[in-house]
C-alpha positions in Angstrom: -9.0 7.6 23.3 -7.6 6.4 26.6 -4.1 7.1 27.7 -3.1 3.6 26.8 -4.6 3.9 23.3 -2.9 7.3 22.8 0.4 5.8 23.8 -0.1 2.8 21.5 -1.0 5.1 18.6 2.2 7.2 19.2 4.3 4.1 19.3 2.8 2.8 16.0 3.3 6.2 14.3 7.0 6.2 15.3 7.3 2.5 14.4 5.8 3.1 11.0 8.2 6.0 10.2 11.1 3.8 11.2 9.8 0.9 9.2 9.5 3.2 6.2 13.2 4.0 6.2 14.8 0.9 8.0 12.5 -1.9 6.8 10.3 -4.2 8.9 13.3 -6.4 9.8 15.2 -3.3 11.0 12.4 -2.5 13.5 13.5 -3.5 17.0 11.8 -2.9 20.4 15.1 -1.6 21.8 15.6 1.0 19.0 12.0 2.0 19.0 12.0 2.4 22.8 15.1 4.6 22.5 13.4 6.8 19.9 10.3 7.2 22.1 12.2 7.7 25.4 10.4 4.6 26.8 11.7 1.5 28.6 11.8 -1.7 26.6 9.5 -3.3 29.2 7.0 -0.4 28.8 6.9 -0.8 25.1 6.9 -4.6 25.3 3.7 -4.3 27.4 1.8 -2.8 24.5 2.7 -5.5 22.0 4.2 -8.5 23.7 6.7 -9.4 20.9 8.6 -8.1 18.0 6.4 -10.1 15.6 3.2 -8.6 17.1 4.7 -5.2 16.8 5.6 -5.8 13.1 2.0 -7.1 12.5 0.5 -4.0 14.1 2.8 -1.7 12.0 1.7 -3.5 8.8 -2.0 -3.1 9.8 -1.4 0.6 10.5 0.3 1.0 7.1 -2.6 -0.8 5.4 -5.1 1.6 7.2 -3.1 4.6 6.0 -3.0 3.3 2.4 -6.7 2.6 2.5 -7.4 6.1 3.8 -5.2 7.7 1.2 -5.7 5.6 -1.9 -8.7 3.2 -1.6 -11.5 5.0 0.2 -11.2 8.2 -1.8 -11.3 6.1 -5.0 -14.3 4.2 -3.9 -16.1 7.5 -3.3 -15.9 8.1 -7.1 -18.7 7.0 -9.4 -18.8 3.3 -10.2 -16.9 2.2 -13.3 -14.0 3.8 -15.0 -13.8 6.9 -12.7 -13.2 4.6 -9.8 -10.6 2.5 -11.6 -8.7 5.6 -12.7 -8.9 7.1 -9.2 -7.3 4.0 -7.7 -4.3 4.3 -9.9 -4.1 8.1 -9.7 -4.2 7.9 -5.9 -1.6 5.2 -5.8 0.7 7.3 -8.0 0.1 10.3 -5.7 0.8 8.1 -2.6 4.2 7.3 -4.0 5.1 10.8 -5.0 4.0 12.5 -1.8 4.2 9.8 0.9 3.2 10.5 4.5 6.1 8.1 5.3 9.7 9.3 4.8 11.0 6.2 3.1 7.9 5.2 1.1 5.4 2.4 1.5 6.3 -0.2 4.2 4.0 -2.7 2.7 5.7 -2.7 -0.6 9.1 -2.9 1.1 8.0 -5.7 3.4 6.6 -7.7 0.4 10.2 -7.9 -0.8 11.8 -8.4 2.6 9.5 -11.3 3.5 8.9 -12.9 0.1 11.1 -15.9 1.1 10.4 -15.8 4.9 7.4 -18.0 5.6 5.4 -17.3 8.8 2.7 -15.1 10.2 4.2 -11.8 8.9 4.5 -13.2 5.4 0.9 -14.4 5.7 -0.3 -11.0 6.7 1.5 -9.3 3.8 0.1 -11.9 1.3 -3.4 -11.1 2.7 -2.9 -7.3 2.3 -1.6 -7.8 -1.3 -4.6 -10.1 -2.1 -7.0 -7.6 -0.6 -5.6 -4.8 -2.8 -5.8 -7.1 -5.8 -9.5 -7.8 -5.1 -10.2 -4.1 -4.8 -8.7 -3.4 -8.2 -10.5 -6.5 -9.7 -13.8 -5.4 -8.2 -13.5 -1.9 -9.5 -12.6 -3.2 -12.9 -15.6 -5.6 -13.0 -17.9 -2.6 -12.1 -16.4 -0.7 -15.0 -17.3 -3.7 -17.3 -20.8 -3.8 -15.9 -21.2 -0.1 -16.4 -20.3 -0.5 -20.1 -17.0 1.4 -19.8 -14.8 -1.6 -20.4 -15.2 -4.5 -22.8 -17.3 -7.5 -21.6 -14.5 -9.9 -22.8 -11.8 -8.1 -20.7 -9.7 -10.3 -18.6 -10.1 -8.4 -15.3 -7.5 -10.3 -13.5 -4.9 -9.6 -16.2 -6.0 -5.9 -16.1 -5.5 -5.8 -12.4 -2.1 -7.5 -12.6 -0.9 -5.0 -15.2 -2.2 -2.0 -13.3 -0.7 -3.1 -10.0 2.6 -3.9 -11.7 2.6 -0.4 -13.2 2.2 1.1 -9.8 5.0 -0.9 -8.3 7.3 -0.2 -11.3 6.6 3.5 -10.9 7.6 3.3 -7.3 11.0 1.9 -8.2 11.6 4.4 -11.1 10.4 7.4 -9.0 11.9 6.6 -5.6 15.0 4.5 -6.3 16.0 5.5 -9.8 14.9 9.2 -9.4 13.8 9.2 -13.1 12.3 12.5 -13.9 10.1 10.9 -16.6 8.6 8.3 -14.2 5.4 10.2 -13.5 4.7 10.8 -17.2 5.5 7.2 -18.0 3.3 5.9 -15.2 0.2 7.9 -16.3 0.8 7.1 -19.9 1.0 3.4 -19.1 -2.2 3.5 -17.0 -4.1 5.3 -19.7 -2.8 2.9 -22.3 -4.0 0.0 -20.2 -7.4 1.6 -19.8 -7.6 2.5 -23.5 -6.9 -1.1 -24.5 -9.8 -2.2 -22.4 -12.4 0.4 -23.5 -15.5 -0.4 -25.3 -15.1 0.6 -29.0 -18.1 2.4 -30.5 
């Protein structure tokens, strides 16, 4: 990496940590520059605007999520092992996040749900990408004979993703000690309802 690339990476790491605790709307070039000991103009030169900085942070968060949750799951055998790994990895991501305040993408999806514009468009794309990953893995599980051929894979994905988001609230906000058990029970119940019956 060049010096400029290393500087940009360091900026994004700090911005991601800030976004995790303060939200995407709380991320400002001035505050970030102060945290990094940089001038505003020096930081501005790397991104050009607050909106471009926000977009870069979301893309960095998506890469981190993919490295932690998606890619390890896709390394599992096709079918149900891959589906279960996606949900297990997502639960683990929530319980032991690299980021101090949790997933910035999930937080941003609430912050920007009524704020049309490029940032909302990016968040929608990221959410749809994740939905497609879960649907794709579920379809492979049907093709492998692990799940029923009449399974509504979009409904299955909706329920699975909703479980993961609900777990985040119960675990991080409500601090419910039963949240982990409930989440895993719910995921396995969802899978059991979709299994092929012998």
